[in-house]
ChimeraX commands (.cxc) that place a marker at each C-alpha (Angstrom):
marker #1 position 46.99,104.41,139.37 radius 0.5
marker #1 position 45.50,102.08,142.10 radius 0.5
marker #1 position 47.78,99.74,143.97 radius 0.5
marker #1 position 45.72,96.84,142.58 radius 0.5
marker #1 position 46.03,97.82,138.97 radius 0.5
marker #1 position 49.82,98.49,139.53 radius 0.5
marker #1 position 50.16,94.96,141.05 radius 0.5
marker #1 position 48.25,93.37,138.10 radius 0.5
marker #1 position 50.46,95.18,135.64 radius 0.5
marker #1 position 53.60,93.80,137.34 radius 0.5
marker #1 position 52.13,90.33,137.35 radius 0.5
marker #1 position 51.34,90.42,133.67 radius 0.5
marker #1 position 54.94,91.35,132.91 radius 0.5
marker #1 position 56.17,88.08,134.53 radius 0.5
marker #1 position 53.41,85.74,133.19 radius 0.5
marker #1 position 53.85,84.07,129.87 radius 0.5
marker #1 position 51.42,85.56,127.28 radius 0.5
marker #1 position 49.65,82.13,127.14 radius 0.5
marker #1 position 49.23,82.04,130.86 radius 0.5
marker #1 position 47.96,85.66,130.82 radius 0.5
marker #1 position 45.46,84.88,128.18 radius 0.5
marker #1 position 44.04,82.04,130.19 radius 0.5
marker #1 position 44.05,83.88,133.37 radius 0.5
marker #1 position 41.90,86.71,131.90 radius 0.5
marker #1 position 39.39,84.08,130.43 radius 0.5
marker #1 position 40.51,83.37,126.85 radius 0.5
marker #1 position 39.71,79.73,125.97 radius 0.5
marker #1 position 43.15,78.79,124.48 radius 0.5
marker #1 position 44.18,75.47,123.19 radius 0.5
marker #1 position 47.63,73.74,123.33 radius 0.5
marker #1 position 50.80,74.55,121.66 radius 0.5
marker #1 position 49.84,78.24,120.73 radius 0.5
marker #1 position 52.38,81.12,120.05 radius 0.5
marker #1 position 51.18,84.30,121.61 radius 0.5
marker #1 position 53.26,87.43,121.45 radius 0.5
marker #1 position 53.32,89.63,124.64 radius 0.5
marker #1 position 52.11,92.70,122.50 radius 0.5
marker #1 position 48.77,90.84,121.92 radius 0.5
marker #1 position 45.65,93.14,122.48 radius 0.5
marker #1 position 42.85,91.21,124.17 radius 0.5
marker #1 position 39.24,92.49,124.16 radius 0.5
marker #1 position 37.61,93.91,127.27 radius 0.5
marker #1 position 35.48,90.52,127.07 radius 0.5
marker #1 position 38.26,87.92,126.70 radius 0.5
marker #1 position 35.84,85.06,127.64 radius 0.5
marker #1 position 34.18,85.67,124.33 radius 0.5
marker #1 position 37.42,84.44,122.56 radius 0.5
marker #1 position 37.99,80.78,121.72 radius 0.5
marker #1 position 41.38,79.74,120.16 radius 0.5
marker #1 position 42.24,76.26,119.02 radius 0.5
marker #1 position 45.50,74.37,119.10 radius 0.5
marker #1 position 48.74,75.33,117.29 radius 0.5
marker #1 position 47.52,78.83,116.63 radius 0.5
marker #1 position 50.01,81.66,116.01 radius 0.5
marker #1 position 49.10,85.28,117.17 radius 0.5
marker #1 position 51.96,87.51,116.17 radius 0.5
marker #1 position 53.08,90.91,117.13 radius 0.5
marker #1 position 50.42,93.65,117.75 radius 0.5
marker #1 position 47.33,91.43,116.90 radius 0.5
marker #1 position 44.13,92.92,118.28 radius 0.5
marker #1 position 40.91,90.94,118.86 radius 0.5
marker #1 position 37.68,92.84,119.31 radius 0.5
marker #1 position 34.41,91.48,120.64 radius 0.5
marker #1 position 32.22,94.56,120.98 radius 0.5
marker #1 position 30.92,97.59,119.54 radius 0.5
marker #1 position 28.88,100.46,120.66 radius 0.5
marker #1 position 30.62,103.87,120.68 radius 0.5
marker #1 position 29.32,107.00,122.24 radius 0.5
marker #1 position 28.25,108.41,118.95 radius 0.5
marker #1 position 25.53,105.55,118.89 radius 0.5
marker #1 position 24.99,105.91,122.65 radius 0.5
marker #1 position 23.95,109.52,122.21 radius 0.5
marker #1 position 20.87,108.27,120.70 radius 0.5
marker #1 position 20.66,104.91,122.42 radius 0.5
marker #1 position 22.22,105.27,125.83 radius 0.5
marker #1 position 22.53,101.61,126.71 radius 0.5
marker #1 position 23.76,100.43,123.21 radius 0.5
marker #1 position 26.18,97.60,123.25 radius 0.5
marker #1 position 26.66,94.84,120.78 radius 0.5
marker #1 position 28.93,91.75,121.07 radius 0.5
marker #1 position 30.34,89.00,118.85 radius 0.5
marker #1 position 32.26,86.04,119.76 radius 0.5
marker #1 position 35.63,85.38,118.02 radius 0.5
marker #1 position 36.83,81.98,117.18 radius 0.5
marker #1 position 40.27,81.04,115.81 radius 0.5
marker #1 position 40.42,77.45,114.91 radius 0.5
marker #1 position 43.26,75.03,114.92 radius 0.5
marker #1 position 46.60,75.84,113.03 radius 0.5
marker #1 position 45.54,79.31,112.14 radius 0.5
marker #1 position 48.15,82.09,111.69 radius 0.5
marker #1 position 47.37,85.69,112.28 radius 0.5
marker #1 position 50.04,88.08,110.95 radius 0.5
marker #1 position 51.40,91.21,112.70 radius 0.5
marker #1 position 49.09,94.00,113.58 radius 0.5
marker #1 position 46.07,92.28,112.16 radius 0.5
marker #1 position 42.61,93.37,113.68 radius 0.5
marker #1 position 39.99,90.67,114.17 radius 0.5
marker #1 position 36.58,92.23,114.43 radius 0.5
marker #1 position 33.47,90.90,116.53 radius 0.5
marker #1 position 31.54,87.85,115.32 radius 0.5
marker #1 position 34.51,86.62,113.11 radius 0.5
marker #1 position 35.73,82.86,112.81 radius 0.5
marker #1 position 39.03,82.25,111.38 radius 0.5
marker #1 position 38.98,78.74,109.72 radius 0.5
marker #1 position 41.29,75.95,110.49 radius 0.5
marker #1 position 44.65,76.34,108.82 radius 0.5
marker #1 position 43.79,79.76,107.57 radius 0.5
marker #1 position 46.40,82.54,107.29 radius 0.5
marker #1 position 45.66,86.28,107.95 radius 0.5
marker #1 position 48.18,88.77,106.29 radius 0.5
marker #1 position 49.97,91.36,108.49 radius 0.5
marker #1 position 47.94,94.52,108.83 radius 0.5
marker #1 position 44.65,93.19,107.62 radius 0.5
marker #1 position 41.35,94.16,109.16 radius 0.5
marker #1 position 39.18,90.97,109.27 radius 0.5
marker #1 position 35.49,91.90,109.06 radius 0.5
marker #1 position 34.08,88.70,107.73 radius 0.5
marker #1 position 34.78,85.07,108.74 radius 0.5
marker #1 position 37.57,83.25,106.82 radius 0.5
marker #1 position 36.93,79.75,105.55 radius 0.5
marker #1 position 39.35,76.96,106.44 radius 0.5
marker #1 position 42.69,76.81,104.54 radius 0.5
marker #1 position 42.34,80.30,102.99 radius 0.5
marker #1 position 44.71,83.22,102.94 radius 0.5
marker #1 position 43.20,86.73,103.52 radius 0.5
marker #1 position 44.62,90.13,103.40 radius 0.5
marker #1 position 43.81,93.82,103.20 radius 0.5
marker #1 position 41.46,96.34,104.74 radius 0.5
marker #1 position 38.82,95.03,104.81 radius 0.5
marker #1 position 40.48,91.50,104.23 radius 0.5
marker #1 position 39.56,89.63,101.27 radius 0.5
marker #1 position 40.37,86.09,100.15 radius 0.5
marker #1 position 43.72,86.19,98.32 radius 0.5
marker #1 position 44.26,82.36,97.66 radius 0.5
marker #1 position 44.29,78.98,99.44 radius 0.5
marker #1 position 47.09,77.97,101.72 radius 0.5
marker #1 position 47.88,75.27,99.14 radius 0.5
marker #1 position 48.26,78.06,96.45 radius 0.5
marker #1 position 50.34,80.09,98.77 radius 0.5
marker #1 position 52.71,77.17,99.37 radius 0.5
marker #1 position 52.87,76.40,95.66 radius 0.5
marker #1 position 53.75,80.02,94.71 radius 0.5
marker #1 position 56.39,80.39,97.52 radius 0.5
marker #1 position 58.06,76.97,97.63 radius 0.5
marker #1 position 60.85,78.10,95.27 radius 0.5
marker #1 position 61.81,80.56,98.00 radius 0.5
marker #1 position 61.86,78.10,100.78 radius 0.5
marker #1 position 65.48,78.23,102.40 radius 0.5
marker #1 position 64.89,75.64,105.07 radius 0.5
marker #1 position 66.16,77.74,107.91 radius 0.5
marker #1 position 63.40,77.10,110.39 radius 0.5
marker #1 position 64.88,75.62,113.61 radius 0.5
marker #1 position 68.36,76.39,113.01 radius 0.5
marker #1 position 70.45,78.80,115.32 radius 0.5
marker #1 position 70.49,82.49,114.89 radius 0.5
marker #1 position 74.16,82.53,113.85 radius 0.5
marker #1 position 73.71,79.83,111.11 radius 0.5
marker #1 position 70.57,81.53,109.92 radius 0.5
marker #1 position 72.39,84.88,109.67 radius 0.5
marker #1 position 75.27,83.25,107.74 radius 0.5
marker #1 position 72.79,81.50,105.44 radius 0.5
marker #1 position 70.83,84.59,104.69 radius 0.5
marker #1 position 73.73,86.87,104.11 radius 0.5
marker #1 position 75.49,84.50,101.65 radius 0.5
marker #1 position 72.32,83.42,99.86 radius 0.5
marker #1 position 71.90,84.09,96.12 radius 0.5
marker #1 position 69.63,87.04,95.37 radius 0.5
marker #1 position 67.20,84.82,93.38 radius 0.5
marker #1 position 66.18,83.07,96.68 radius 0.5
marker #1 position 64.67,86.37,98.20 radius 0.5
marker #1 position 61.14,87.41,97.70 radius 0.5
marker #1 position 60.62,90.38,95.35 radius 0.5
marker #1 position 57.54,92.27,95.12 radius 0.5
marker link #1:1,2 radius 0.2
marker link #1:2,3 radius 0.2
marker link #1:3,4 radius 0.2
marker link #1:4,5 radius 0.2
marker link #1:5,6 radius 0.2
marker link #1:6,7 radius 0.2
marker link #1:7,8 radius 0.2
marker link #1:8,9 radius 0.2
marker link #1:9,10 radius 0.2
marker link #1:10,11 radius 0.2
marker link #1:11,12 radius 0.2
marker link #1:12,13 radius 0.2
marker link #1:13,14 radius 0.2
marker link #1:14,15 radius 0.2
marker link #1:15,16 radius 0.2
marker link #1:16,17 radius 0.2
marker link #1:17,18 radius 0.2
marker link #1:18,19 radius 0.2
marker link #1:19,20 radius 0.2
marker link #1:20,21 radius 0.2
marker link #1:21,22 radius 0.2
marker link #1:22,23 radius 0.2
marker link #1:23,24 radius 0.2
marker link #1:24,25 radius 0.2
marker link #1:25,26 radius 0.2
marker link #1:26,27 radius 0.2
marker link #1:27,28 radius 0.2
marker link #1:28,29 radius 0.2
marker link #1:29,30 radius 0.2
marker link #1:30,31 radius 0.2
marker link #1:31,32 radius 0.2
marker link #1:32,33 radius 0.2
marker link #1:33,34 radius 0.2
marker link #1:34,35 radius 0.2
marker link #1:35,36 radius 0.2
marker link #1:36,37 radius 0.2
marker link #1:37,38 radius 0.2
marker link #1:38,39 radius 0.2
marker link #1:39,40 radius 0.2
marker link #1:40,41 radius 0.2
marker link #1:41,42 radius 0.2
marker link #1:42,43 radius 0.2
marker link #1:43,44 radius 0.2
marker link #1:44,45 radius 0.2
marker link #1:45,46 radius 0.2
marker link #1:46,47 radius 0.2
marker link #1:47,48 radius 0.2
marker link #1:48,49 radius 0.2
marker link #1:49,50 radius 0.2
marker link #1:50,51 radius 0.2
marker link #1:51,52 radius 0.2
marker link #1:52,53 radius 0.2
marker link #1:53,54 radius 0.2
marker link #1:54,55 radius 0.2
marker link #1:55,56 radius 0.2
marker link #1:56,57 radius 0.2
marker link #1:57,58 radius 0.2
marker link #1:58,59 radius 0.2
marker link #1:59,60 radius 0.2
marker link #1:60,61 radius 0.2
marker link #1:61,62 radius 0.2
marker link #1:62,63 radius 0.2
marker link #1:63,64 radius 0.2
marker link #1:64,65 radius 0.2
marker link #1:65,66 radius 0.2
marker link #1:66,67 radius 0.2
marker link #1:67,68 radius 0.2
marker link #1:68,69 radius 0.2
marker link #1:69,70 radius 0.2
marker link #1:70,71 radius 0.2
marker link #1:71,72 radius 0.2
marker link #1:72,73 radius 0.2
marker link #1:73,74 radius 0.2
marker link #1:74,75 radius 0.2
marker link #1:75,76 radius 0.2
marker link #1:76,77 radius 0.2
marker link #1:77,78 radius 0.2
marker link #1:78,79 radius 0.2
marker link #1:79,80 radius 0.2
marker link #1:80,81 radius 0.2
marker link #1:81,82 radius 0.2
marker link #1:82,83 radius 0.2
marker link #1:83,84 radius 0.2
marker link #1:84,85 radius 0.2
marker link #1:85,86 radius 0.2
marker link #1:86,87 radius 0.2
marker link #1:87,88 radius 0.2
marker link #1:88,89 radius 0.2
marker link #1:89,90 radius 0.2
marker link #1:90,91 radius 0.2
marker link #1:91,92 radius 0.2
marker link #1:92,93 radius 0.2
marker link #1:93,94 radius 0.2
marker link #1:94,95 radius 0.2
marker link #1:95,96 radius 0.2
marker link #1:96,97 radius 0.2
marker link #1:97,98 radius 0.2
marker link #1:98,99 radius 0.2
marker link #1:99,100 radius 0.2
marker link #1:100,101 radius 0.2
marker link #1:101,102 radius 0.2
marker link #1:102,103 radius 0.2
marker link #1:103,104 radius 0.2
marker link #1:104,105 radius 0.2
marker link #1:105,106 radius 0.2
marker link #1:106,107 radius 0.2
marker link #1:107,108 radius 0.2
marker link #1:108,109 radius 0.2
marker link #1:109,110 radius 0.2
marker link #1:110,111 radius 0.2
marker link #1:111,112 radius 0.2
marker link #1:112,113 radius 0.2
marker link #1:113,114 radius 0.2
marker link #1:114,115 radius 0.2
marker link #1:115,116 radius 0.2
marker link #1:116,117 radius 0.2
marker link #1:117,118 radius 0.2
marker link #1:118,119 radius 0.2
marker link #1:119,120 radius 0.2
marker link #1:120,121 radius 0.2
marker link #1:121,122 radius 0.2
marker link #1:122,123 radius 0.2
marker link #1:123,124 radius 0.2
marker link #1:124,125 radius 0.2
marker link #1:125,126 radius 0.2
marker link #1:126,127 radius 0.2
marker link #1:127,128 radius 0.2
marker link #1:128,129 radius 0.2
marker link #1:129,130 radius 0.2
marker link #1:130,131 radius 0.2
marker link #1:131,132 radius 0.2
marker link #1:132,133 radius 0.2
marker link #1:133,134 radius 0.2
marker link #1:134,135 radius 0.2
marker link #1:135,136 radius 0.2
marker link #1:136,137 radius 0.2
marker link #1:137,138 radius 0.2
marker link #1:138,139 radius 0.2
marker link #1:139,140 radius 0.2
marker link #1:140,141 radius 0.2
marker link #1:141,142 radius 0.2
marker link #1:142,143 radius 0.2
marker link #1:143,144 radius 0.2
marker link #1:144,145 radius 0.2
marker link #1:145,146 radius 0.2
marker link #1:146,147 radius 0.2
marker link #1:147,148 radius 0.2
marker link #1:148,149 radius 0.2
marker link #1:149,150 radius 0.2
marker link #1:150,151 radius 0.2
marker link #1:151,152 radius 0.2
marker link #1:152,153 radius 0.2
marker link #1:153,154 radius 0.2
marker link #1:154,155 radius 0.2
marker link #1:155,156 radius 0.2
marker link #1:156,157 radius 0.2
marker link #1:157,158 radius 0.2
marker link #1:158,159 radius 0.2
marker link #1:159,160 radius 0.2
marker link #1:160,161 radius 0.2
marker link #1:161,162 radius 0.2
marker link #1:162,163 radius 0.2
marker link #1:163,164 radius 0.2
marker link #1:164,165 radius 0.2
marker link #1:165,166 radius 0.2
marker link #1:166,167 radius 0.2
marker link #1:167,168 radius 0.2
marker link #1:168,169 radius 0.2
marker link #1:169,170 radius 0.2
marker link #1:170,171 radius 0.2
marker link #1:171,172 radius 0.2
marker link #1:172,173 radius 0.2
view
């Protein structure tokens, strides 16, 4: 490994994920949560992310296509698509966002989804390929009965709450 690449990898370890994203060219809004395991594309300058967006563990954003199987016939083949993630969107763990996709304002992408088409504002998508499951409003309505109001409390209190909670308050699939 080159000295420059080694120094870069050390720098990335100390930078916050948000600062790293901005440093490599991602247009990233304010108040975003970006996990360190985020996988940025080789063209990060083609990614625009709004405010208050959550990109969770292992999310990968792709901006290009053009594998060698195609280049066997068209040697200089390369296609690109910008990715836009609008304000207040949530991208679940290990989701894949493909080139040319826009994730709408306030939309949710379920963990493990492969998003091959743009997602309208306020919708929940999931699967491979991702399909619309419901609106965020419907999601809230269906799940409000399981809300245990632990967001923002300490880990100790949360653990105590969850370990003593009635079974009926847990999601069951």
